[in-house]
N, C-alpha and C positions, 0 to 999 in steps of 0.2 A: 141786832144787837150789836151795840158800838165794842170794840175792839183796838187795842193798840197793836203795833209792827210785831213788838217782840212776843204777846201773846197768839196772837197770830202765828208765828214762827212756831211756837212751843206746840200748839196744837197739831202742826201741820208735819210736825217730825214724829208727833204720834200715832198722827193716822198712816202714816209711812210706817212706822214700826208696824202696826196692824196688816195693813196692805204686804209687808214682805213676807210673812207666812204664807202666800197664793204661789212665790216662786218656787214654792219645795214642791208644790205640788206636780207627778208627774204627768206629761200629755198624752192622751187615752189613745193616740196613733203616730207611730212614728216615724210618717209620710213627709215628704220634706217642706211641706207647705204649714204643719203643722212646728214643724220644728223652725222654720225662717219663720212663721208670726212669732212665738214665743220668744226667740230671740230681738226681734224691733219691740217688744214687751218691754225686753230689760233694756233697752234702748231708750225708751218713751221712760223709763223710772229714772234713771241714770240722768235726763234731761230734767223729770221733775226733782234728784237731788242737787243737782247743781242750782236751779233756780233758788231753792231755799240758802243756800249757803250764796249765792252769790248776793241775796237781798240781803241776810243778816251781815256782811262783811262791806254793804254801803256801793256794789258797781250793777245799778238798776240798770243803765242801759243792756248789759249785756245779760241781767236775770230776763228782763221784758223778752227782747230778743230771742231767747233759748226757747221762751212759748212756742213761737212756731216752728221751732225743729221739734218739738215733743210733741205736737198736733201732727205734724208730718209722719210721726215716727208711727202715732197712734192708728192714722189712717191706715201706714202702708201694714202695720199688723195687721190690723182689720183684712185690708183687700186682701194678703197674703193666706187668712185663714178660706174668705168667704168666695172671692172672684179671682185671683191672677188664674192664668192658664198655665200648665203644669211647664209651658217651654217657658214665662216668665219668672218662673219659681225657680230651674232650674238654672236659668244666667245669674240670681241674684245667690245662687247657694254655690255656685261655683269656685273654685280655686282661683284666689285673684293672681289675675296675670294682666298685660296690657291688653292683651284681646277678650281676654273675659270681661275689662271694663268698658270696653266698646259698647260691648254686647248689652250690657247691663244699663245703659246708657240710653238705652232704647225701650226701656217699658214706658208704660205710661205714667203721663203728668197727673197731680193730684187731684184736679178739677174730672179729668176722667176716671182716676178711682173711687172719688165717692160716685160717678153717675153708675160705675159697675157696680159698685154694692147694693145700689135701691133692691128693692124689692127680693136682696137676698140677705145682708146683716139684720138684726134688730132693729124695730122700726124706732126706736126709742133712742137706741145708738144714733142713727142716722139722724133725726133731729136734731141732739145736739151737738154733731158733728156740724150740718149746715147752717145752725144756728150762730156756732163758735166762728166759722168761717165767712158768714156775712158782715159782722159786726165786727171782727177781731183782725182779718186776713190783710185787708191792705195795711192799717196800721203797723202791726207787727210788719210788711214788708219794710215800711219805713223804718222802722230801728236795723232789719236786718241788713238792710243797703246804705246806710246814713242821709239817710234823708230828714224832710221837716220834724219828723218825732224824735229822732236820734238827737238833731243838734238842738229842738229848742226843748228838751226834758233835759237833758245833759248838761246843759248851758244855765238854764234857769231853775233846773230844782224838781223834783218828783213830788206831786202833793200825794199826801198820805193815799187816799182812796184809791188813784192810781194804782200804786202800789201792794195794796189790800184786794183789790179789783183781781189783780194779776197772780197773785199767790192764791187766791181760792178757783180761778179759773186754771191753774197745774193741777191743784188736788182735785178738782174737779176731774182732769182729764186720767187723773193717778188711779180713781174712784175705776174708769173706764176701763184702763187697764187690769185692776182688780176682775171686774164682769167677764174680759175677755180670756185670764189666767183659769176663770172658773168652767168657764167654757171650753175651752183646751184638755183642761183635765178629765170633763166628762165625770166630775164625781160627783152623784146627788147626795152624798154627806156636806157639802159644801151650798146646796142650794138656801137660799134666805142670809147667808152673810153676809153678802156685799152690800142689800140694803137696810141690815141691821147696823154696818158701818154706818154708813149712809145716814141714814137718823141719827146716830152718836156725834157724828160730826158735821153735824148739817150748819153750824157756825162757822165754819171755815172753807165751806165748800159754794158754789153758785147755786142758787134757788133753782132745782129740777121742777120742771114743769110735772103738775098731778098726771 
């Protein structure tokens, strides 16, 4: 389905509104890892909101660079819930001081977090995370670090398909945040809601493998 960027932005905002309701769900466990995971869900969703605002304002380089931050926040949220050690969770949830900052810097990097999530997080989610990393990580790193992608696109312009792909990728990660919020809540009444929303907004998210 062909779609202009303004229509996609409108649809993406509608999707955001639908997903916001899941942030009102209470977590079903007050353990630090559950609280930390939900905080990172909020961070990932904030990045998604910012991607839309930046694209709407024409700040495309910043918008695309934020996709990497959104992805890292999503991975961190899942890692905190499923595989982080109690010590690692405590390091991240400690009061922010110079010493606690140094301790928190020693937690696993993204590749190690993904490896630790294998066989613990839902396979469908892991397949999507690995697929995103395989095809998007290096280009997004180029945007973040001022590499050839940032210089080329910022100076020569952004093709519409790239902006649409980026916005859909952000929306797809937001759907995954919604799924994680449902898991954190343990509320069986939410079963089936995220797949239903995914079908309703299939025009503005990546094509998920069946």
